[in-house]
N, CA, C and O of each residue as an XYZ file, in Angstrom:
360
protein
N     129.444     96.785     61.084
C     129.544     97.235     59.701
C     128.211     97.801     59.202
O     128.185     98.781     58.456
N     127.110     97.179     59.616
C     125.799     97.659     59.182
C     125.533     99.068     59.690
O     124.903     99.874     59.006
N     126.014     99.359     60.885
C     125.807    100.692     61.448
C     126.550    101.752     60.638
O     126.027    102.840     60.398
N     127.780    101.425     60.217
C     128.540    102.385     59.416
C     127.866    102.629     58.072
O     127.844    103.758     57.582
N     127.324    101.588     57.482
C     126.621    101.740     56.210
C     125.430    102.680     56.386
O     125.193    103.561     55.559
N     124.688    102.482     57.469
C     123.543    103.339     57.748
C     124.000    104.786     57.954
O     123.399    105.715     57.415
N     125.059    104.968     58.733
C     125.603    106.312     58.980
C     125.982    106.997     57.668
O     125.664    108.166     57.452
N     126.655    106.264     56.809
C     127.090    106.827     55.530
C     125.905    107.134     54.613
O     125.905    108.145     53.911
N     124.892    106.257     54.622
C     123.697    106.510     53.806
C     122.973    107.773     54.271
O     122.528    108.578     53.453
N     122.860    107.938     55.578
C     122.190    109.124     56.132
C     122.903    110.386     55.672
O     122.264    111.315     55.178
N     124.215    110.427     55.826
C     124.973    111.622     55.438
C     124.972    111.834     53.922
O     124.923    112.970     53.451
N     125.024    110.757     53.174
C     124.999    110.867     51.724
C     123.676    111.461     51.244
O     123.660    112.356     50.398
N     122.575    110.962     51.785
C     121.265    111.471     51.370
C     121.097    112.935     51.764
O     120.544    113.732     51.007
N     121.577    113.279     52.949
C     121.476    114.673     53.401
C     122.290    115.578     52.481
O     121.848    116.679     52.152
N     123.478    115.127     52.060
C     124.315    115.907     51.144
C     123.690    116.037     49.757
O     123.995    116.975     49.021
N     122.815    115.095     49.402
C     122.121    115.143     48.114
C     120.906    116.069     48.164
O     120.261    116.302     47.141
N     120.593    116.595     49.341
C     119.504    117.551     49.455
C     118.237    117.025     50.106
O     117.252    117.756     50.206
N     118.237    115.774     50.551
C     117.064    115.244     51.236
C     116.924    115.907     52.603
O     117.918    116.236     53.250
N     115.690    116.097     53.027
C     115.461    116.612     54.380
C     115.662    115.472     55.381
O     115.692    114.298     55.011
N     115.795    115.837     56.625
C     115.975    114.827     57.666
C     114.785    113.872     57.695
O     114.950    112.661     57.840
N     113.600    114.426     57.556
C     112.398    113.595     57.561
C     112.371    112.651     56.356
O     111.984    111.489     56.488
N     112.771    113.134     55.207
C     112.806    112.290     54.007
C     113.823    111.158     54.163
O     113.558    110.021     53.775
N     114.972    111.472     54.725
C     115.984    110.437     54.972
C     115.412    109.370     55.897
O     115.564    108.174     55.646
N     114.760    109.803     56.955
C     114.175    108.861     57.918
C     113.143    107.967     57.238
O     113.124    106.757     57.464
N     112.293    108.551     56.412
C     111.264    107.766     55.733
C     111.874    106.782     54.734
O     111.484    105.615     54.691
N     112.820    107.250     53.941
C     113.443    106.381     52.925
C     114.186    105.202     53.550
O     114.128    104.084     53.037
N     114.881    105.451     54.653
C     115.671    104.395     55.297
C     114.894    103.650     56.381
O     115.411    102.735     57.022
N     113.639    104.066     56.568
C     112.765    103.460     57.572
C     113.395    103.512     58.967
O     113.466    102.515     59.685
N     113.848    104.719     59.316
C     114.445    104.970     60.620
C     113.637    106.027     61.347
O     112.856    106.759     60.739
N     113.829    106.098     62.636
C     113.186    107.127     63.429
C     113.811    108.477     63.099
O     115.023    108.576     62.903
N     112.987    109.506     63.038
C     113.449    110.860     62.744
C     114.533    111.301     63.723
O     115.509    111.938     63.326
N     114.365    110.967     64.992
C     115.336    111.363     66.020
C     116.681    110.649     65.833
O     117.738    111.221     66.100
N     116.629    109.408     65.378
C     117.867    108.667     65.119
C     118.647    109.330     63.998
O     119.861    109.507     64.098
N     117.958    109.691     62.945
C     118.608    110.357     61.810
C     119.195    111.694     62.261
O     120.324    112.028     61.904
N     118.444    112.449     63.033
C     118.937    113.736     63.530
C     120.191    113.555     64.377
O     121.158    114.306     64.247
N     120.159    112.556     65.236
C     121.300    112.287     66.116
C     122.543    111.939     65.304
O     123.630    112.446     65.582
N     122.387    111.073     64.298
C     123.524    110.662     63.489
C     124.050    111.798     62.613
O     125.249    111.862     62.340
N     123.177    112.684     62.175
C     123.618    113.817     61.376
C     124.467    114.791     62.201
O     125.343    115.469     61.663
N     124.205    114.853     63.480
C     124.969    115.744     64.359
C     126.333    115.161     64.730
O     127.206    115.890     65.199
N     126.527    113.852     64.524
C     127.773    113.191     64.933
C     128.829    113.248     63.837
O     128.538    113.089     62.651
N     130.058    113.479     64.270
C     131.193    113.346     63.355
C     131.507    111.858     63.231
O     131.055    111.071     64.062
N     132.269    111.452     62.218
C     132.631    110.033     62.115
C     133.330    109.511     63.371
O     133.119    108.365     63.769
N     134.158    110.349     63.994
C     134.852    109.935     65.214
C     133.877    109.703     66.362
O     134.006    108.734     67.109
N     132.908    110.592     66.496
C     131.899    110.430     67.543
C     131.056    109.181     67.303
O     130.722    108.450     68.236
N     130.722    108.953     66.045
C     129.928    107.772     65.717
C     130.704    106.502     66.030
O     130.146    105.551     66.578
N     131.983    106.480     65.688
C     132.826    105.323     65.975
C     132.898    105.073     67.479
O     132.843    103.925     67.920
N     133.019    106.127     68.258
C     133.073    105.984     69.718
C     131.756    105.421     70.248
O     131.756    104.617     71.180
N     130.647    105.836     69.667
C     129.334    105.318     70.064
C     129.257    103.816     69.819
O     128.756    103.072     70.662
N     129.747    103.374     68.677
C     129.748    101.945     68.357
C     130.622    101.181     69.339
O     130.223    100.125     69.830
N     131.806    101.700     69.631
C     132.711    101.032     70.562
C     132.102    100.933     71.952
O     132.248     99.910     72.620
N     131.425    101.978     72.391
C     130.793    101.952     73.712
C     129.693    100.891     73.779
O     129.536    100.224     74.801
N     128.942    100.737     72.705
C     127.895     99.708     72.681
C     128.493     98.316     72.767
O     127.978     97.452     73.476
N     129.585     98.101     72.040
C     130.230     96.792     72.067
C     130.782     96.489     73.447
O     130.715     95.349     73.906
N     131.320     97.487     74.106
C     131.855     97.280     75.450
C     130.748     96.901     76.417
O     130.945     96.048     77.282
N     129.584     97.526     76.279
C     128.478     97.221     77.184
C     127.972     95.796     76.998
O     127.453     95.192     77.937
N     128.119     95.264     75.807
C     127.653     93.909     75.542
C     128.617     92.856     76.064
O     128.264     91.679     76.145
N     129.804     93.254     76.411
C     130.836     92.323     76.825
C     130.430     91.640     78.131
O     130.206     92.312     79.138
N     130.336     90.335     78.118
C     129.896     89.594     79.290
C     130.913     89.602     80.419
O     130.584     89.244     81.550
N     132.116     89.997     80.134
C     133.114     90.041     81.201
C     132.711     91.021     82.295
O     133.201     90.928     83.420
N     131.828     91.954     81.976
C     131.324     92.874     82.986
C     130.592     92.127     84.099
O     130.532     92.596     85.236
N     130.044     90.976     83.768
C     129.248     90.222     84.722
C     129.977     89.007     85.278
O     129.397     88.213     86.019
N     131.225     88.866     84.925
C     131.973     87.672     85.313
C     131.985     87.464     86.827
O     131.709     86.360     87.295
N     132.295     88.490     87.589
C     132.349     88.343     89.044
C     130.988     88.032     89.644
O     130.889     87.272     90.608
N     129.955     88.607     89.086
C     128.600     88.337     89.574
C     128.257     86.863     89.377
O     127.722     86.223     90.283
N     128.560     86.328     88.209
C     128.257     84.931     87.908
C     129.102     84.005     88.774
O     128.593     83.015     89.299
N     130.367     84.310     88.927
C     131.239     83.478     89.759
C     130.736     83.457     91.196
O     130.664     82.391     91.806
N     130.392     84.598     91.736
C     129.871     84.641     93.112
C     128.563     83.875     93.241
O     128.328     83.187     94.234
N     127.725     84.001     92.236
C     126.446     83.281     92.241
C     126.689     81.770     92.233
O     126.055     81.033     92.988
N     127.597     81.318     91.388
C     127.906     79.885     91.322
C     128.527     79.385     92.621
O     128.229     78.276     93.064
N     129.373     80.180     93.224
C     129.969     79.783     94.508
C     128.897     79.651     95.582
O     128.922     78.728     96.396
N     127.961     80.584     95.567
C     126.880     80.548     96.551
C     126.014     79.306     96.355
O     125.657     78.637     97.324
N     125.681     79.001     95.115
C     124.869     77.819     94.826
C     125.610     76.547     95.224
O     125.010     75.611     95.752
N     126.906     76.521     94.969
C     127.668     75.296     95.218
C     127.716     74.942     96.698
O     127.962     73.786     97.042
N     127.490     75.891     97.561
C     127.453     75.597     99.005
C     126.252     74.729     99.380
O     126.317     73.938    100.321
N     125.168     74.883     98.641
C     123.924     74.195     98.977
C     123.608     73.033     98.050
O     122.813     72.160     98.395
N     124.214     73.018     96.900
C     123.895     71.997     95.904
C     125.069     71.051     95.741
O     126.193     71.492     95.499
N     124.825     69.774     95.869
C     125.900     68.783     95.813
C     125.909     67.992     94.511
O     126.504     66.916     94.444
N     125.256     68.515     93.477
C     125.273     67.817     92.195
C     126.678     67.857     91.604
O     127.405     68.829     91.806
N     127.063     66.821     90.881
C     128.418     66.774     90.299
C     128.740     67.973     89.406
O     129.876     68.449     89.404
N     127.761     68.465     88.650
C     128.041     69.576     87.746
C     128.437     70.825     88.530
O     129.322     71.570     88.110
N     127.791     71.050     89.653
C     128.105     72.209     90.479
C     129.478     72.038     91.122
O     130.234     73.002     91.238
N     129.800     70.818     91.538
C     131.124     70.572     92.127
C     132.219     70.802     91.087
O     133.292     71.306     91.418
N     131.956     70.436     89.841
C     132.930     70.649     88.762
C     133.165     72.157     88.570
O     134.304     72.597     88.418
N     132.092     72.930     88.578
C     132.226     74.375     88.436
C     133.042     74.932     89.596
O     133.902     75.792     89.401
N     132.774     74.446     90.788
C     133.484     74.927     91.966
C     134.983     74.624     91.862
O     135.813     75.470     92.194
N     135.323     73.429     91.405
C     136.728     73.067     91.227
C     137.372     73.933     90.143
O     138.523     74.348     90.276
N     136.639     74.197     89.091
C     137.165     75.015     88.000
C     137.439     76.438     88.500
O     138.456     77.040     88.156
N     136.533     76.958     89.306
C     136.693     78.310     89.801
C     137.840     78.427     90.791
O     138.541     79.438     90.819
N     138.027     77.414     91.588
C     139.090     77.491     92.588
C     140.457     77.141     92.000
O     141.487     77.460     92.594
N     140.470     76.496     90.856
C     141.722     76.064     90.252
C     142.285     77.051     89.359
O     143.344     76.823     88.775
């Protein structure tokens, strides 16, 4: 939500006649960020937000973590590791 507010503020200020540099200074943003957002349509901006959220999704690393835990469980006989191993195989 904060990103959309920023996007809307940038476009609103630009429509009011502020220069790109003035918008950047007023909102305390990088000039290049303001330029990039001004070039984006609302649909493009929404897609950018969705792509960022997808990259943060930990499910991308699920197989890596499972394989790592399986590898550790071969050498470590602590109860916590055995519990993880049972959970993964079950």
